[in-house]
C-alpha positions as MATLAB code, in Angstrom:
seq = 'MIGSGKFFRFTVVSVGALACSSGSNGSSPGPGSDAGTGADAGVDAGVDAGVGASWAANITVSKTGGTTIDGGAIYSSTKLLVTWTSPTDASIDHMAIAASETIGGTVVAVSVDAGLTSHTLTDLKAATSYLVTVLACQNAGCTSTLAATGSAPDASTEAEYWQLQGAGETLDAATRVPADGNVKFHAFRYGADAGASLAGKVQMYYETNNFTYKGIAVATTTSVATSSPSSVASFTVRTGDAGLLNPDAGGSAIVELNACQGVPLSGTMGAKVRLLFEARAADGKTRIYYVDSQDGYTGLDFNAGSSGVCRTLGDYSADGGCAPIVAIGVEGDAVSANANISNARQFKVGYPLQDDWAWNGADGTFMVFTLNTVTTCATENMYGYAVWTSNAWQVQYDGGCPKAFLSAQAPMPVHLGGVRYKMYYGKNNDQTGKVQGSPLPFPGPKKMIYANGAKTGDVTRVDFEDWEAQSGARDIHFLWPSGKKLTDGEEGYLDDFVVLTPTGDMTNQVWYGAATEGTQPPFGIMAVLVNP';
ca = [
     144.136  260.099   56.629;
     143.994  263.398   54.763;
     142.012  263.400   51.528;
     143.120  260.554   49.324;
     146.629  260.520   50.805;
     148.667  257.386   50.311;
     150.052  255.819   53.489;
     152.551  253.007   53.722;
     154.992  251.614   56.216;
     158.761  252.023   55.982;
     161.089  249.485   57.569;
     164.232  251.461   56.916;
     167.466  252.652   58.485;
     168.493  255.437   56.136;
     167.149  258.028   53.754;
     168.485  256.047   50.821;
     166.563  252.971   51.881;
     163.545  255.136   52.573;
     163.694  256.567   49.093;
     163.586  253.101   47.575;
     160.841  251.678   49.787;
     157.382  251.280   48.394;
     154.078  249.792   49.342;
     150.616  249.222   47.961;
     148.688  252.452   48.243;
     145.967  252.327   50.841;
     146.621  248.746   51.908;
     149.319  249.225   54.529;
     149.394  250.518   58.110;
     148.266  254.081   58.617;
     149.977  256.896   60.497;
     151.589  255.873   63.716;
     152.769  252.447   62.580;
     156.081  251.541   64.173;
     158.779  250.483   61.763;
     162.431  249.738   62.300;
     164.110  249.211   65.647;
     167.507  249.662   67.188;
     169.971  252.510   67.423;
     170.244  252.931   63.627;
     166.507  252.926   62.925;
     166.313  256.723   62.638;
     166.028  258.315   59.209;
     168.636  261.099   59.035;
     168.308  263.963   56.591;
     171.175  264.555   54.232;
     172.452  260.986   54.020;
     173.369  260.553   50.365;
     172.350  257.023   49.437;
     170.618  257.476   46.122;
     168.682  260.628   47.063;
     168.486  263.146   44.209;
     168.471  266.923   44.326;
     167.302  268.906   47.331;
     164.925  271.780   47.995;
     164.421  274.319   50.758;
     161.585  272.671   52.639;
     161.503  274.978   55.692;
     160.293  272.085   57.837;
     158.811  272.856   61.232;
     157.593  270.397   63.871;
     155.376  271.545   66.722;
     153.017  270.301   69.370;
     149.328  270.418   68.536;
     145.889  269.783   70.016;
     146.321  272.272   72.826;
     143.982  272.714   75.763;
     144.100  275.033   78.756;
     144.423  273.649   82.271;
     144.824  275.873   85.354;
     145.828  278.854   83.241;
     148.445  276.968   81.211;
     148.424  275.166   77.880;
     149.104  271.465   77.417;
     149.142  269.661   74.115;
     148.351  266.245   72.690;
     150.491  263.456   74.103;
     150.356  261.477   70.828;
     150.484  264.047   68.001;
     152.963  266.386   66.312;
     152.236  268.839   63.497;
     154.730  268.825   60.608;
     154.726  271.684   58.062;
     156.882  272.270   55.001;
     157.183  274.259   51.788;
     156.483  272.237   48.643;
     159.034  272.047   45.817;
     158.093  274.349   42.933;
     160.507  273.278   40.222;
     159.854  269.534   40.025;
     157.017  267.110   39.458;
     156.101  265.436   42.778;
     154.048  262.254   43.181;
     153.727  262.351   46.982;
     155.517  263.407   50.161;
     157.152  260.922   52.560;
     157.428  261.885   56.233;
     159.368  259.908   58.840;
     159.692  260.533   62.570;
     162.379  258.676   64.519;
     162.221  258.513   68.320;
     165.203  258.102   70.590;
     164.000  255.961   73.506;
     162.680  252.853   71.777;
     164.334  253.334   68.386;
     161.142  253.063   66.339;
     160.188  255.036   63.229;
     156.745  256.343   62.323;
     156.458  256.877   58.564;
     153.618  258.030   56.327;
     152.993  259.113   52.749;
     150.705  262.063   51.964;
     149.459  263.807   48.835;
     151.926  265.966   46.939;
     149.769  269.073   47.220;
     149.791  269.132   51.016;
     152.120  271.331   53.057;
     151.271  269.994   56.517;
     150.407  266.745   58.215;
     149.643  265.744   61.797;
     151.520  262.648   62.885;
     149.335  260.614   65.225;
     149.627  257.585   67.471;
     153.045  258.687   68.740;
     154.490  257.946   72.160;
     153.910  260.452   74.963;
     156.745  262.616   76.319;
     159.048  261.459   73.537;
     161.481  263.352   71.330;
     161.149  262.748   67.574;
     163.556  263.592   64.744;
     161.516  264.353   61.604;
     162.504  264.139   57.922;
     160.554  264.918   54.744;
     161.203  263.594   51.230;
     159.527  264.684   48.011;
     158.918  261.504   45.978;
     158.915  262.012   42.229;
     157.322  258.656   41.418;
     155.001  256.175   43.094;
     157.843  253.883   44.147;
     159.809  256.833   45.580;
     162.904  255.725   43.647;
     163.491  259.308   42.543;
     163.372  261.909   45.287;
     164.186  265.381   46.459;
     165.614  265.689   49.969;
     164.931  268.639   52.238;
     167.961  270.820   52.919;
     169.133  271.787   56.379;
     169.082  269.943   59.669;
     166.182  267.667   60.456;
     164.068  269.330   63.148;
     163.012  267.559   66.307;
     160.210  268.087   68.789;
     158.739  266.257   71.756;
     155.221  265.123   72.401;
     153.553  266.230   75.624;
     153.448  264.039   78.721;
     150.097  262.517   79.677;
     147.866  264.564   81.990;
     145.051  262.826   83.859;
     142.345  264.873   85.564;
     140.459  263.589   88.591;
     136.688  263.897   88.346;
     134.619  265.777   90.898;
     135.292  269.286   92.179;
     137.933  271.345   93.919;
     141.355  270.227   95.103;
     140.691  267.640   97.803;
     139.796  263.979   97.781;
     136.668  264.738   99.798;
     135.226  266.430   96.705;
     136.376  263.799   94.216;
     133.840  261.550   92.503;
     133.706  258.154   94.246;
     133.593  255.225   91.830;
     131.858  252.985   92.728;
     130.137  254.330   95.818;
     131.404  251.564   98.143;
     134.804  251.096   96.484;
     137.898  250.602   98.627;
     140.870  249.038   96.762;
     141.877  246.394   94.145;
     140.052  247.896   91.181;
     139.818  246.370   87.747;
     137.289  246.946   84.983;
     136.547  245.983   81.394;
     134.122  247.204   78.743;
     131.482  245.004   77.139;
     131.437  244.588   73.371;
     128.430  244.301   71.088;
     128.289  240.501   71.267;
     127.789  240.577   75.054;
     124.064  241.123   74.490;
     121.817  244.155   74.421;
     121.618  244.519   78.204;
     125.417  244.646   78.627;
     126.901  245.982   75.378;
     128.660  249.307   75.882;
     128.718  249.134   79.663;
     131.699  248.831   82.016;
     131.993  246.054   84.602;
     134.200  246.503   87.648;
     135.677  244.015   90.131;
     137.025  245.459   93.366;
     137.080  245.252   97.157;
     134.251  247.007   98.938;
     134.566  249.157  102.052;
     131.798  247.042  103.612;
     133.763  244.755  105.917;
     130.884  242.281  106.066;
     131.577  241.411  102.432;
     135.359  241.474  102.131;
     136.653  239.852   98.970;
     135.854  240.662   95.353;
     132.687  242.625   94.699;
     131.075  243.444   91.343;
     129.512  246.619   89.954;
     128.244  247.582   86.490;
     127.711  251.028   85.018;
     124.100  252.130   84.904;
     124.379  253.418   81.341;
     126.197  252.750   78.088;
     129.599  254.418   77.777;
     129.925  257.546   75.661;
     132.661  260.149   75.323;
     131.268  261.842   78.436;
     133.052  260.799   81.683;
     129.733  260.887   83.533;
     128.515  257.916   81.478;
     131.003  255.616   83.239;
     130.914  257.201   86.691;
     127.669  255.705   88.019;
     127.548  252.006   88.951;
     124.970  249.503   90.128;
     126.661  247.802   93.073;
     126.090  244.089   93.706;
     127.775  243.825   97.107;
     126.934  240.619   98.932;
     125.029  238.802   96.178;
     127.775  238.375   93.556;
     131.484  237.766   93.231;
     133.902  236.072   95.634;
     134.145  236.658   99.376;
     136.836  235.686  101.831;
     135.944  232.200  103.148;
     134.283  231.979  106.544;
     136.894  229.489  107.753;
     140.565  228.716  107.138;
     141.701  225.831  104.992;
     144.339  224.572  102.601;
     143.040  226.582   99.671;
     141.906  230.215   99.937;
     142.265  232.282  103.106;
     142.235  235.863  101.845;
     141.427  237.316   98.412;
     143.347  240.273   97.066;
     144.009  241.894   93.662;
     141.816  240.704   90.797;
     141.099  241.080   87.097;
     138.037  240.070   85.149;
     138.940  238.934   81.630;
     136.017  238.338   79.249;
     136.601  235.262   77.082;
     135.628  235.026   73.432;
     132.996  232.641   72.112;
     135.665  230.066   71.253;
     136.791  230.240   74.902;
     133.279  229.785   76.271;
     131.735  233.285   76.147;
     132.185  233.945   79.865;
     134.282  235.947   82.314;
     137.492  234.554   83.736;
     138.166  236.096   87.127;
     141.849  235.939   87.986;
     142.756  236.816   91.529;
     145.597  236.908   94.002;
     144.958  234.918   97.178;
     146.809  233.874  100.284;
     146.540  230.208  101.225;
     146.783  228.525  104.616;
     150.519  227.949  104.069;
     150.977  231.723  104.106;
     152.006  231.883  100.463;
     150.256  233.946   97.831;
     149.463  232.676   94.352;
     147.462  233.806   91.342;
     144.328  231.729   90.686;
     141.260  231.905   88.494;
     137.645  230.778   88.317;
     135.218  231.139   85.403;
     131.741  232.609   85.534;
     128.700  230.330   85.510;
     126.412  232.997   84.027;
     128.285  233.771   80.816;
     129.230  237.375   80.179;
     127.070  238.607   83.049;
     130.062  237.787   85.246;
     128.303  237.893   88.624;
     128.076  234.204   89.548;
     131.303  232.179   89.789;
     129.863  229.357   91.903;
     129.010  226.123   90.090;
     126.911  225.130   93.104;
     123.538  226.419   94.205;
     124.868  229.642   95.690;
     125.494  232.677   93.525;
     128.431  233.728   95.711;
     131.720  232.015   96.587;
     132.255  232.324  100.331;
     132.530  229.053  102.272;
     135.461  226.755  102.855;
     133.561  224.120  100.905;
     133.119  226.479   97.947;
     136.882  226.866   97.632;
     137.735  223.199   98.207;
     139.036  221.017   95.383;
     135.548  219.672   94.642;
     133.659  222.841   95.557;
     131.654  225.129   93.327;
     134.436  227.724   93.284;
     137.464  225.415   93.152;
     140.338  227.759   92.222;
     142.740  226.870   89.427;
     146.359  227.958   89.883;
     147.578  230.329   87.158;
     150.938  231.293   88.681;
     152.239  228.961   91.393;
     155.282  229.241   93.632;
     158.424  227.218   94.092;
     157.712  223.718   95.380;
     154.092  223.576   94.224;
     152.807  220.390   92.633;
     150.991  222.429   89.969;
     152.269  225.445   87.999;
     155.396  225.731   90.165;
     157.913  228.497   89.418;
     161.498  228.489   90.634;
     162.760  231.370   92.777;
     159.227  232.651   93.386;
     157.797  232.307   96.876;
     154.847  234.671   96.359;
     152.984  235.792   93.234;
     150.880  238.886   93.822;
     149.352  241.996   92.243;
     149.094  241.403   88.479;
     147.542  242.398   85.172;
     146.976  240.493   81.930;
     147.707  242.291   78.661;
     145.702  241.233   75.606;
     144.722  243.066   72.360;
     141.677  244.993   73.552;
     141.746  247.335   70.581;
     141.178  244.315   68.324;
     138.458  242.631   70.383;
     137.006  243.319   73.817;
     137.147  239.582   74.666;
     140.328  237.511   74.884;
     140.557  234.650   72.381;
     143.185  232.673   74.309;
     145.884  233.221   71.706;
     149.444  232.256   72.580;
     151.622  235.248   73.353;
     149.225  236.979   75.747;
     151.302  238.290   78.642;
     150.934  238.846   82.373;
     152.951  241.145   84.630;
     152.854  240.309   88.330;
     154.512  241.326   91.565;
     156.842  238.767   93.077;
     158.966  238.543   96.172;
     162.436  240.043   96.121;
     164.809  237.293   95.020;
     167.997  238.333   96.826;
     170.183  236.249   94.530;
     168.717  238.098   91.543;
     167.968  241.648   92.733;
     167.617  243.610   95.957;
     164.722  245.747   94.739;
     160.994  245.182   94.495;
     160.336  243.128   91.368;
     157.471  242.268   89.120;
     157.814  239.330   86.818;
     156.653  238.452   83.330;
     154.699  235.451   82.092;
     153.460  234.566   78.594;
     150.451  232.389   77.782;
     151.716  229.348   75.881;
     149.782  226.161   75.127;
     147.044  226.938   77.672;
     149.386  227.767   80.563;
     151.234  230.795   81.916;
     154.981  230.404   81.376;
     157.135  232.688   83.546;
     160.107  234.018   81.592;
     163.556  233.477   83.130;
     167.138  234.520   82.548;
     169.765  232.261   84.073;
     167.445  230.997   86.805;
     166.190  234.462   87.753;
     162.719  235.630   86.761;
     162.898  238.365   84.151;
     161.602  241.348   86.052;
     160.928  245.054   86.128;
     162.464  246.587   89.251;
     161.187  249.029   91.876;
     157.715  248.935   90.387;
     154.225  248.458   91.784;
     150.685  248.060   90.414;
     151.568  247.409   86.746;
     148.830  248.219   84.226;
     149.338  247.433   80.508;
     147.158  249.139   77.877;
     146.853  247.892   74.304;
     147.585  250.500   71.628;
     146.861  248.376   68.557;
     148.758  245.633   66.779;
     151.532  244.344   69.038;
     152.070  247.692   70.775;
     151.350  248.472   74.424;
     152.035  251.075   77.042;
     152.325  250.162   80.729;
     151.812  252.283   83.818;
     153.321  251.528   87.220;
     154.303  253.149   90.478;
     158.020  253.789   91.072;
     157.904  252.581   94.646;
     161.539  253.218   95.548;
     160.711  256.949   95.425;
     158.927  257.704   98.702;
     158.844  261.494   98.281;
     155.670  262.806   99.922;
     154.828  259.712  101.966;
     153.144  260.503  105.296;
     155.537  259.442  108.016;
     154.120  256.610  110.089;
     151.317  255.855  107.626;
     150.700  252.101  107.247;
     149.085  252.597  103.826;
     150.910  251.527  100.640;
     152.751  254.285   98.805;
     153.406  253.172   95.190;
     155.209  256.447   94.449;
     155.210  258.585   91.284;
     153.512  257.083   88.261;
     155.632  256.091   85.266;
     154.999  254.663   81.804;
     156.994  252.597   79.320;
     156.147  251.224   75.873;
     156.485  247.868   74.129;
     156.494  246.815   70.484;
     156.385  243.099   69.718;
     158.235  243.734   66.446;
     161.313  244.771   68.388;
     162.710  241.291   69.058;
     161.975  237.620   68.443;
     158.439  236.618   67.502;
     156.812  239.717   65.982;
     153.304  238.465   66.824;
     153.773  238.641   70.613;
     155.190  240.901   73.296;
     158.062  239.362   75.226;
     159.934  240.923   78.121;
     162.674  242.171   75.773;
     160.131  244.076   73.693;
     159.646  246.605   76.492;
     161.679  249.783   76.740;
     164.218  250.098   79.519;
     162.806  251.641   82.682;
     165.560  254.253   82.540;
     163.509  255.881   79.770;
     160.185  255.772   81.635;
     157.928  258.793   81.153;
     156.394  260.801   83.982;
     152.602  260.801   84.296;
     150.889  263.901   85.670;
     147.637  264.153   87.620;
     145.384  267.171   88.022;
     142.681  268.034   90.501;
     139.260  268.843   89.003;
     140.250  272.511   89.373;
     143.241  271.947   87.082;
     145.895  272.234   89.794;
     148.571  269.566   89.667;
     148.695  266.957   92.447;
     151.729  267.051   94.716;
     154.227  264.185   94.862;
     152.547  262.844   97.971;
     149.031  263.111   96.564;
     150.019  261.314   93.382;
     152.159  258.783   95.247;
     149.178  257.366   97.129;
     147.219  256.520   93.956;
     147.148  252.730   93.834;
     145.348  249.633   92.482;
     144.529  251.341   89.204;
     143.139  250.244   85.867;
     143.103  252.154   82.568;
     140.581  251.384   79.860;
     138.931  252.834   76.772;
     135.203  252.609   77.617;
     134.157  253.289   74.015;
     137.056  251.427   72.403;
     138.512  254.744   71.252;
     142.044  255.785   72.309;
     140.888  259.412   72.470;
     138.635  258.417   75.381;
     140.729  256.877   78.173;
     139.571  256.467   81.777;
     141.551  255.705   84.939;
     139.914  254.020   87.943;
     141.922  253.525   91.112;
     142.270  253.781   94.872;
     143.096  257.119   96.464;
     143.983  258.361   99.938;
     145.974  261.239  101.385;
     147.864  258.813  103.628;
     145.623  258.784  106.702;
     142.068  257.929  105.631;
     141.016  254.543  104.200;
     141.403  254.443  100.405;
     138.377  254.729   98.144;
     137.701  254.562   94.422;
     138.268  257.596   92.206;
     138.120  258.257   88.502;
     140.307  260.315   86.159;
     140.257  261.007   82.419;
     143.132  261.625   80.008;
     142.755  265.266   78.987;
     145.395  265.275   76.238;
     145.204  261.992   74.286;
];
């Protein structure tokens, strides 16, 4: 907010409606609030629907927040600078600025002080074109206005650029996070109510490269997170004495553990960590399960028995200390069965992390997960969509087929505030750069789409329909520590990634994930968003 500027939200489809909209000064959403959806949600200059006289505003819209990488300039992925010339022959109460984007059909609208001639729009979508309009409001309710003459200018935000940490232009010189990391990374940040010894730190769940302890290992940063990437690059590893290990014998429950996510639960949910994980059972099918920690937010011990580690067949049995609870079952299961799903795999839960670091179990929380190709529904790789309703995960369907994103791998949703999210994934039907003959997964180029729960249905939750179409997915770019851009093949092998804000600030975003060049075993790396 600039000075004492007045900000309010417009839910409009035309300049005339915009001119008549009003809100309580200082009590409504700030810059970046999404308003209006659909093809007609844009605010077009020059539409005469009650707008008064006009003035030569000389509006310009440009990228801002530039930084230099590898000899070139890149700009903020979420900001645009709007400038204009103020009217000189009329009394103005305030200026109203609206930016309409083409992909998702949302409008960002703000009100600023009459004396200003520039404003930086923030919290925009990356790599997105915006059409910008400016109105001069002659009263507080904006019922009398001046409209800017000429065509409304448009400009695009920059794409996201993520820079690997370390040195040089090879994986051998990249920072390894954690030191024994292999694949299946997920991490969360501790909030203040986690206790003095944990608050501000990052906890990671992953698979170690130590084959003696295959399963889900745990590591915690050695220091409290700050804006410096180095503060979340060093971990205390707890390999072998914490977490879940593959059982030492086969059985009807767990045979092999795979992708995981630790979700801290709020005090009303028990003040502990819920560890969700993908696992293959003796029947050869893969499901998504969970167990809760026995040591509160510490999140190291998930065994209700005497052992601090889950690892034996007895631990994973129905009456064992680590008895798994099915979150997403498959067709034919007695519990949590889901039609047309024979395997439920790699997944992520999306909950409002910008509101609270711990999940409060509210209905409407969503999960994206990889499922088998359902040939009667699609011939491409699919990942499905489930919503938490009445203490259970409900997979969303359309005519018997799971609602699904196609040709996607390793989904990772990130909360942006309110009911807005962005989601990263690998476009795995693009195999450009894959090493021929390599047995390692190749998720492909990284893409991103956005969701706004206000788009359809219940405005308090994010349903499948609230996501943008994948046809409008943005490209994500990765840089070596030197600033040189990764090739298609180098980027394509990035996998099992998690994105988080270690300080709770969207200007400080960190990416942890698995990396390989296609021949060596993957290991954990870290990247930071250089142009938030």
